[in-house]
C-alpha positions, -999 to 999 in steps of 0.1 A, spaced: 350 -44 60 327 -67 62 296 -72 82 288 -104 89 250 -112 106 245 -149 109 214 -163 123 210 -204 126 239 -209 101 227 -189 71 251 -160 68 252 -127 50 278 -101 42 278 -66 40 304 -42 24 314 -19 35 306 -23 71 299 14 78 289 29 41 284 67 33 254 76 12 261 72 -22 284 41 -22 277 7 -38 270 -15 -12 280 -52 -18 257 -81 -4 271 -121 -4 243 -141 11 251 -182 20 220 -198 24 234 -231 39 216 -243 69 185 -218 66 153 -217 54 162 -213 17 190 -240 17 176 -261 -12 159 -234 -30 171 -219 -61 168 -177 -59 166 -150 -85 162 -118 -69 163 -102 -38 140 -79 -22 153 -44 -10 139 -14 9 164 15 5 155 46 23 166 80 11 152 112 27 129 92 46 113 81 14 115 41 11 119 26 -25 111 -7 -24 123 -33 -54 142 -61 -71 176 -65 -79 189 -99 -96 213 -125 -78 247 -141 -94 256 -178 -77 291 -180 -71 298 -213 -54 265 -213 -33 269 -177 -26 242 -152 -38 261 -118 -51 247 -83 -57 255 -49 -63 234 -20 -52 241 13 -59 228 45 -35 226 78 -39 237 110 -17 210 112 10 204 71 16 199 64 54 190 29 58 191 -4 34 176 -36 42 178 -67 23 152 -95 17 155 -128 3 127 -156 -6 124 -185 -31 89 -193 -43 73 -203 -15 93 -194 15 111 -159 29 143 -161 53 127 -139 78 156 -149 104 185 -130 84 178 -96 95 198 -80 68 195 -41 77 220 -18 75 222 20 86 244 46 65 274 69 84 291 99 76 320 116 98 318 79 118 285 85 132 248 74 116 230 96 93 204 115 104 169 95 105 187 60 101 178 51 137 146 66 131 138 48 103 150 13 120 126 20 150 97 26 120 104 -8 105 101 -29 139 70 -13 143 57 -17 104 40 -45 82 74 -45 60 92 -53 88 66 -81 100 62 -94 67 104 -94 57 118 -101 92 92 -113 111 91 -82 131 59 -84 154 56 -46 169 91 -51 187 86 -20 211 113 -23 232 140 -25 205 117 2 188 123 24 215 158 22 217 162 31 182 145 59 185 168 66 217 197 65 199 184 91 169 174 115 195 213 109 209 230 112 181 211 141 163 188 162 189 184 188 170 179 172 133 159 187 111 128 158 120 137 159 154 96 165 158 89 132 142 116 109 162 103 124 194 63 119 186 73 82 170 91 75 208 63 88 229 37 70 206 60 34 208 64 41 247 25 48 251 21 15 241 51 0 263 47 23 294 19 44 293 25 64 326 65 68 317 52 82 281 24 106 299 53 120 327 80 124 296 56 142 276 46 168 303 85 172 310 88 183 270 58 199 273 68 219 300 103 228 292 86 243 257 59 266 278 90 279 301 102 299 273 80 323 270 67 339 233 61 303 210 76 297 178 55 284 155 79 254 156 75 257 192 34 258 189 38 223 165 62 204 187 35 210 214 8 196 189 26 167 180 32 160 215 -5 161 226 -11 140 194 12 113 206 -3 105 239 -38 110 226 -49 141 241 -70 150 210 -87 180 222 -53 197 237 -38 187 204 -67 204 184 -65 242 208 -26 241 202 -32 238 161 -63 265 160 -36 289 183 -9 279 159 -31 287 129 -40 319 145 -7 333 153 13 321 122 -16 319 95 17 319 69 35 293 89 49 262 65 35 242 94 0 253 84 8 249 51 19 207 57 -12 210 78 -36 222 46 -14 203 19 -18 171 44 -55 177 41 -57 181 1 -44 148 -6 -61 129 16 -87 108 1 -118 126 -4 -143 131 -39 -119 149 -61 -144 180 -62 -135 187 -29 -98 182 -34 -100 203 -64 -120 229 -37 -88 225 -14 -60 227 -37 -70 256 -58 -73 275 -27 -40 267 -9 -24 273 -44 -35 306 -42 -35 314 -9 2 304 -6 13 320 -44 25 283 -51 24 292 -88 45 322 -91 62 319 -51 92 300 -50 88 288 -12 57 267 -17 66 260 -53 82 224 -50 44 210 -36 27 225 -71 32 189 -89 24 166 -61 -8 187 -60 -16 184 -98 -8 145 -94 -30 137 -68 -54 155 -81 -48 133 -117 -53 104 -93 -84 108 -82 -102 123 -111 -87 92 -129 -103 68 -105 -134 86 -105 -132 85 -143 -137 116 -153 -112 124 -181 -121 154 -184 -108 169 -155 -80 141 -153 -65 155 -187 -65 191 -176 -43 185 -144 -25 161 -164 -13 192 -191 0 206 -161 24 182 -151 60 188 -167 80 159 -152 79 129 -179 87 99 -150 51 119 -136 30 120 -165 36 87 -175 28 71 -141 -4 91 -138 -11 75 -177 -4 43 -165 -28 44 -131 -56 64 -154 -50 36 -174 -59 12 -153 -85 28 -136 -107 23 -167 -93 -13 -176 -109 -23 -144 -143 -5 -148 -147 -16 -184 -149 16 -196 -130 37 -228 -104 9 -235 -97 27 -267 -86 59 -242 -70 32 -220 -48 20 -247 -39 54 -254 -27 62 -221 -8 31 -224 6 39 -250 17 71 -238 35 60 -203 54 34 -224 67 65 -248 78 86 -217 90 57 -201 112 53 -233 126 84 -233 133 83 -196 151 53 -195 127 33 -174 135 -3 -188 171 0 -178 165 15 -143 136 0 -132 122 -32 -158 97 -48 -134 78 -9 -136 86 -6 -172 73 -44 -174 40 -33 -157 35 -3 -180 40 -26 -214 14 -52 -197 -14 -23 -194 -12 -12 -227 -12 -53 -238 -43 -63 -218 -60 -25 -234 -53 -46 -266 -66 -76 -256 -100 -63 -246 -101 -49 -282 -96 -87 -297 -57 -72 -311 -44 -107 -297 -11 -98 -326 -6 -67 -310 -10 -76 -277 14 -106 -276 43 -79 -287 35 -62 -252 28 -88 -228 55 -110 -244 83 -86 -236 68 -77 -200 68 -110 -193 104 -112 -199 110 -82 -181 90 -98 -149 108 -130 -150 81 -148 -142 80 -130 -109 45 -117 -115 13 -146 -121 -6 -120 -135 17 -108 -165 22 -143 -171 -14 -149 -170 -23 -118 -193 9 -132 -218 -10 -169 -216 -40 -151 -227 -23 -131 -256 -2 -167 -268 -37 -190 -271 -58 -160 -288 -31 -160 -314 -35 -199 -313 2 -204 -301 -17 -233 -278 15 -250 -270 38 -224 -264 5 -213 -240 -1 -245 -223 29 -241 -194 20 -204 -191 -13 -213 -181 -6 -243 -156 25 -224 -141 7 -194 -134 -27 -207 -127 -13 -222 -93 1 -184 -82 -31 -162 -91 -65 -155 -88 -85 -169 -119 -121 -162 -134 -141 -185 -153 -132 -169 -189 -96 -176 -181 -107 -214 -169 -123 -221 -202 -94 -205 -223 -73 -228 -203 -99 -256 -209 -98 -241 -249 -56 -241 -249 -55 -282 -234 -80 -294 -259 -60 -276 -290 -24 -291 -271 -39 -329 -259 -67 -332 -285 -94 -346 -251 -107 -339 -221 -85 -366 -204 -69 -353 -172 -80 -316 -179 -104 -314 -147 -79 -335 -127 -57 -308 -137 -73 -274 -130 -85 -287 -98 -46 -293 -87 -35 -264 -95 -67 -246 -82 -60 -260 -50 -23 -251 -51 -30 -215 -59 -54 -216 -28 -29 -226 -7 -4 -206 -17 -30 -178 -13 -32 -186 22 4 -190 28 7 -153 16 -24 -146 35 -11 -158 71 25 -138 64 -1 -107 63 -19 -115 93 -22 -93 119 -26 -86 156 -41 -52 161 -69 -43 186 -95 -27 165 -109 3 180 -144 5 195 -169 23 179 -206 32 177 -222 44 147 -259 48 131 -273 28 100 -297 40 74 -324 38 94 -308 57 123 -301 21 149 -268 28 164 -243 -2 156 -216 -8 178 -185 -30 174 -189 -41 214 -223 -56 204 -207 -81 176 -182 -94 202 -181 -135 200 -184 -127 161 -161 -123 130 -166 -89 118 -159 -78 79 -156 -39 76 -162 -22 40 -149 6 43 -162 29 11 -174 65 -3 -206 72 -25 -182 91 -46 -154 60 -45 -159 39 -82 -135 13 -75 -158 9 -41 -189 4 -61 -178 -21 -86 -167 -41 -55 -203 -42 -42 -217 -73 -66 -188 -95 -52 -197 -81 -18 -237 -93 -24 -220 -127 -35 -201 -122 -2 -227 -120 21 -257 -141 3 -226 -171 12 -224 -157 47 -257 -150 50 -271 -181 71 -234 -181 92 -240 -165 127 -207 -160 136 -204 -137 102 -213 -102 102 -207 -80 78 -210 -42 78 -208 -13 54 -191 23 66 -193 54 47 -169 75 56 -140 100 41 -168 125 29 -175 163 44 -208 147 53 -222 181 39 -252 166 24 -272 141 42 -264 114 22 -288 89 39 -319 91 9 -293 88 -19 -275 55 -7 -308 38 2 -323 46 -32 -287 33 -46 -291 0 -26 -331 -5 -37 -321 -2 -71 -297 -28 -75 -308 -52 -48 -280 -48 -25 -289 -58 11 -261 -36 25 -264 -27 64 -242 10 55 -233 25 87 -227 60 84 -191 74 98 -188 110 115 -167 138 110 -154 151 145 -165 181 159 -127 192 166 -109 179 139 -129 184 106 -99 162 88 -105 132 113 -133 107 114 -147 89 142 -137 56 130 -118 57 96 -90 79 114 -86 55 140 -86 23 117 -56 38 95 -79 41 65 -64 62 35 -75 50 5 -108 34 -7 -120 8 -7 -107 -8 24 -117 -41 41 -108 -52 75 -115 -83 95 -119 -87 130 -118 -118 151 -137 -127 178 -117 -110 202 -117 -74 189 -84 -82 165 -80 -68 136 -64 -101 118 -64 -85 82 -68 -58 56 -73 -57 20 -69 -23 5 -85 -18 -35 -107 -36 -56 -94 -70 -72 -108 -68 -108 -136 -94 -105 -162 -109 -81 -149 -141 -81 -114 -130 -72 -130 -105 -45 -154 -139 -33 -123 -161 -30 -97 -137 -12 -125 -127 14 -137 -160 23 -97 -171 25 -97 -145 49 -126 -149 68 -118 -190 72 -83 -183 83 -95 -155 109 -120 -185 122 -94 -210 126 -80 -185 151 
């Protein structure tokens, strides 16, 4: 049977109507009458949820009489699959390509729950235009509870349902939460799962003090419970200095006998993997290799080598080591057949090695890897194409390089070094400067327009939590007193190397808006244990480098040391992260990570600030 989802005129057909986990899904997409009617398509983005884990990738499309077709294999744990179709500059946000999986005539556990999450999350907003549709999400949570009342993840389902209901009807949410709590308390002696259930319910309706008391009671009554293990595991893998993460990790491994015991051994590779990532971010290669040696899965080793190579390249340090890590990631990827199973990821591995070779002026070698990376990406990555064009130009293949520069510059951020190389390539091909500046300005204008279109789709509409924090001089600064201004929050930590790499660019941004009374830029130091007073160290660091930042110091909550006064309500789980708040106290943008150069950072932040100003 076929499922036909028709919006406006375009049509998506999915076969079978009620797929079982493990089925190969066949899709047929006819864009006639829709946003993509006149645009050639090459691939479709899919979101495949399996065992509550989301895998996002692109699948190639084959065109047959105006209809685009593809086949997508799934595994035995598949729950939900969603399809999003886009051309070079547009996305068909009207076609709701969401299909749930079935077993024995009813949806598998988690299918409706994940549908609700899609209606609330950023993926749903960006791909399908769902703007936090609480009523629909609530209906899907209710269906999940109806079909799987005793499901393995029922606690998460109820928590999600209550959080959503609290947004839509707070009185109803509190009433229903109290009824659930009464039913649990009536049992008499509570199990660890009962106490976890109470904790999640209190947490869902923002009763933090009651939630923390329940958690403390749970830890006292059931110290060896998987529930407490899960809580401690979450603390280990949360963003924090690598040394603190290692201390927590070693204690967790010892307390739960994770090396020799069977019950929690499954989580050991992920603990080692997190330590690898954090030490590589802090450029501590000795510790990185110590924990990398404890990993046994080739894919995990390859991925962590890849991430470490990126960290070194971004920092401009140990480039030869980045090359070694890049080569190892590719060797392991080759042994596991990654090129066929995930060509885009494999292309990313190739591009990192190519970049490491470029930075060492080994242009011919880099070209071997970047040409293959370009072929695998099929034009979907302007960053890879720019690297490829750079390697071609460095190898004096100017005639081939020029069109790649022209096509990729209009879709990517470029710095002054790349502009110069583009100029050199132009001169080598044309023999003069005629029309170069006009061409460059045109491409840069298109790049700016394209970036702004992408940012518009990423624009948020979330109420910014109010806060008050002290700055380095002890003066309190609150969000309320900044109402009517555009507020930029830069969340960082003293231990975060990428945070500090972004500081020269942030100083340039600060200088750019120095006389603009409508824009305020604040730096919030967070995700630290605050066991030592860091204010003197931070003051000296800023003074030595002539950074004129106003730094606010986040605070840990007294009743929950894993939470922070500002970072937690703002959902800060990775650093660096920048948040743009409009004049009415609404979060409009989030930007995570380091852009790679001050020029790119300033350009992106300026675009976000100016788009926010236009609201």
